[in-house]
N, C-alpha and C positions, 0 to 999 in steps of 0.2 A: 706218644703219640703227636710232640712237636716235630719230634727229630723226621717223622714218615713227613709231616707237612712240608717242611723243609727240605728234605729229596724229592717228593713231586716240583715242587718249585722250581728245585734247581734240573729239573731230568723240564720240563714243561719251558722253560727260559733256555736251555742249551738243544732243544729239539725244534724252535721256532726259529736258531739261528745254522743251522745245520740249516733248515729249510731256504729260508732265503738267501743263501750264499749258495749253496745247490740249485734251486729256479730263480735266476734273478732277476728273469725280463715277465716272474708273473710277479714280484713284489715292488717292482718298481715301472707303471707304463710308461711305456714311449711316446706313443701317440697326444697332438695334441688337437686342440677340435677348435674351430677358423667360422665363423658367422656369417653367412648375406640376411643383408638387412632387406626388405623389401618395401618400400614405402610408394606411396601416394605423390604425386603422378604417376602411376606406372614406370617406378627404375624399380632398379637391382643395385646395390650395393658392396662389394663389389662385383661388376660385371661380371669379369674373368677372376677367377679366384687362383692360384697360385698355393699347391702344398705340397708335402711329404706324402710318400710311399708309405698308409695305415694311420693317418688323420680321417677323424671325422668333421663334418662341416654340416652346420646346422643353419639353417635357413627359418627369420623370427618376421613373421608377418607384424611390419609397423603401418601397413594401410590404413589406416580410419577409417570406417567406411565401408573398407571392401573386402572378399573374401575373397581368395588367392588357392591355385592350386599349383602346385608345382609336378614336374610333366620332362620326365626323360622318357628320348623318342630310340634311341641305337638297340633297341629289341636285344639279344642274347650279349651281345661285349655289355652292354651297362649290368644286365643280371648275374652275367661272370665275374665282373670285376667290381662288385661291390656288395656290402654284407654291413649286418647291424642294423636293418632296417626300421624306423623310428616313427612311425605315420604316414609309412610308407606304404602301397601293396604294389601286386603284383600285376599289370594290366593286360589287356587282350597283346599287345603284341611281345610282352615277354619282360618289360621293363617296369621300373616302376614310378608311380606317380604317388598321389596325394588325393585324398577328399580334400573340400575347400576347407582352408585352415581360417577360421574368423581372427580380431586383431586381435596380436600377443601370442597366440599360439604359433607352435615351433613344430619341425620336423626334423629328422637329421639321417645321416648315412656314413659309412666308412668304408673310407676308399684303399684300399689293402693292396692292388696294383698302380703299376703305369699309365697313365694312358689320359687322353682327354675327353671331357664326359658334357656335352653339349644339353642343354633343356632350356624350358619354356618356364617362364610365370605364367601364368593365366588368372584376370582379376576380374572378377563379377562386382561389379558396378552398383550401388544398393540402390542406385536413380535407375538401371536397368540398365544392360550392356557386357557383350569381352572385349575386353581387351587382353596383351600377351605381349610381356619384355621378355629379352632372352639373356642367356646366361653360359658361361662356363664352368667347368673346375679344369686344372692342368694338375695333372698327380706326375711328379716329379721323383 
């Protein structure tokens, strides 16, 4: 019985070694996630973010008292060149936008292809009124 357990253990270790050497991209993620911080009064940091192909961008609402919405407006270019949306949805223009995000809430997209992606952040002030700031993601 102990020999059988030993043999099964050795087989499991060997199969895992073969799997990770045969499929290295699956076992080691290549992408990096970079952050865009949304602050009050109506600022984005950084306004222009340079990333590598395959990286993800995480937008973080740090604007106390403001709900914010991230809006891409480049239609099919955006939809065809981004993936893995988190808290984004396809809007009527065929591109991604978020619902309003409260303080501390995040959203993210992965950019697997090169290009420049312009977006706006819409601020809904607790005291009333809407304001916008703009930013860009440049994928090299």
